[in-house]
N, C-alpha and C positions, 0 to 999 in steps of 0.2 A: 573731539572721543574718539567714535564709531571710527572714522576716518583715518586715526592713528591708530587702531588696532588692526585695522585692513592690513596698513602698510605693516605694521608687525606681524600679520601672519604670515601677508603673502613671501613675506624675506624669507621666513622660516619653512618655507614649502606647506605650512597648512590653511585652515579656510575660516572663515568665522562660524559658520556649523558648525565644523570638527571643533571650536572653543569649550573646552567642560564647563556645564552650567553647575552653580553653586545655589542655585534659588530653593528652596525647598519648597515642597506643594501638597494636596492633595486633592483627588479627582473621585468624586462620586459619584463618576457616570450620569450623571443628567441628561447630558447628551456627549455624542463625538468629540472630542477636540482635537481636531485638525491639528490645531499648533502645537498640541506637546504629543500627539502620537499618530501614528502612521502604519494602514493596514499592508502585510506584506504578501509578496504572490510570486508564488516558486516552485519547482518541485520540490518535497520532500518524505521523506521515508517510502514507504509504500503507495503514497499518493502523493498530494503538493497541499502544499499552503495558500487557500484562498480567500482572497479580502471577502466574496462573498458570504461568509462563513463571520464574518464579524460582526454583532450588533450591539446596537443600548437600546436598553426598555426598560419601565419601570427601576430607574434606577441603578442598571446591574447592566454588565457587559458582558454578554455572550458570544464564546467561542466555541463553535459547533461543531459538531462529529456526526457529517449527514449517514443517514442509516443506508445502510447496504454499498458505502462506498469506503475509502480508505483518507478521507482526503479532511483536512483540518485548515484550522485558524492561526492568524499572530497579528499583535501587534508590538511594535518598536517605538519607544521615544525618538523623537524628532531630534534630543540633542544626547549630548554624548555627561555621564559621571564621574565622581570619583569617591571620596570619602564620603561616608556618611551610612544612614540603615534606611532603607530601604522595604517595605512593607506592601502585604496585599489580603485583604478579607478574601475567600475563597470557597465555593463548595465544588469539586470537582464533577466531570462528568464520570457521566458507570459507563465505559465501553471497552471490555479486558482487551488486549493486547494495542492500548493508546496510552500516551502520556501527556500529562499536564504541567509546563514547565515554567516556573519563575525566576529570573537569569539576569543577569549582564553577561555581554560579549560584545565583541568589536573584532572584525576581521582582521587579519586572516584567522581561521581557523586553528585554535591549539595555543595560539599567542595568549589569549590572554580572556577569560571565563570564567564565571562565580554563579554554580546552577544548583537548584532546586529545582528536583524532578516527583511527580508524585506517579505514582502508577495510576490509570482510570477503573479501579478495582475496589471490592472491600478486603483485599487482600493486607493493608495499612501500610504498605510500603513506599520507602520515597529513598532516593537517592540525595546525595549531597556530595560534589563535586568541582574542583579546580583546576584551572590548566593557565601556564606560565610557560612562555620560553617556548613554545612549539610542542609543549608534552605534557599529557593527564599527572597535575601533580600529588591528586589526591584524592580518594573517593571513598567513598561506605555507605553503603545499605542498613537504612536502620527501621524499625517497625514504630507506625506512629500510636498513641495511646486510643484511637477514634478511629472509624470509617469515613475519612477523609469524602467520600461519596454522598456520607448520611447529612454533613449538615455544613455552614460554615464556618471555617476558624481560620484564624494569621499568623501567615509566615512572613520570617522577613532575615534579612541578608546585611549585617551591619560586618563594614570592613573600613579599617584605616592601612595608615601607611605599609603598617608589620606585618597584618596579620587578617584574618576573617572569620565572622562567627555567623553561624545559621541559627534560630529561636523560629520556634512555632509556639504559639499562645504566649510567648512573652517568655517561654523556656529555655535556655539554650540546648542546643543537642549535638552537636558537632563544633570544632575552632579548631583552628590550625596556623601555627604564627610561621612557616616558614612556604615558599613554592607559591606564595602569595602574590597575585600582578599586579604594580602599582597601575597600570594602565589606565586612563579613561573609559567608559565604555558605554553602550547604550542599556535601556531596562526593555527587557522581553516578557511579556505573556505570552505561549501560546499553546496549542494539542492538537496532537497530532500521534501516528502510528508508526513511529519507529523499523527500521530494515530491521531488527537485530529482535525483535519481537512477532508474533504469530501473524501480525495482520489480519483479525477477524473483524469483519465490519458488522457496528450494529447494526440488527433488526428495524431500528425506529431512531430517529432525531434520539442525540445526548448533547449535553451540553455542558462547559464548567463555566461559572456563574461569578464573574468577581463584581466585589460589592465596592472593594476602591483603591485605590496603589495610591501611598504618601511613601515620600523622599526628605531626611531629616537630613538638611546637608553638617556636618561636621568641620 
């Protein structure tokens, strides 16, 4: 069966690694599972995404924003996913002019993406954004009913063939039923300093802490 799948994918120009994954999972970060996640490394925003800023300890994934620097960290799923619900329970870093993002994405840029982006400060701002077909199709900046740097909260993306919903602590905050990609995508979490923000480094190390990430297939 595996050989047959490989032949079919090769004939279509795809690969086994690019085949969409449909198995539900929950990662409680008792360790870093290299079968599930990979650590990214690249220039990004005002600084760089550095694998050294990713750690797992005491049941939490830490994405560090080092003091006096403009670097961050990122993990990406090793598999791509299509439809279902993607959830993460996180407490975001307190590092103004940086963001924490929980999102689905696959290259090329602007072709397919579904974003939850949280400002790493006490302003309570969150952005929900979609990209499809080479362009941003929707974006909305809203206010959370809490300070996301103060405690852990659940953030979720639910997608099907025609729509996407964004939820916080189980409550829908935004949804769109047009301009939503149908592509399979990788799942990401990162914290970083976008070039369109001020680029003010924190005085000391700050971290976004992820309690767990889960996916429920549909």
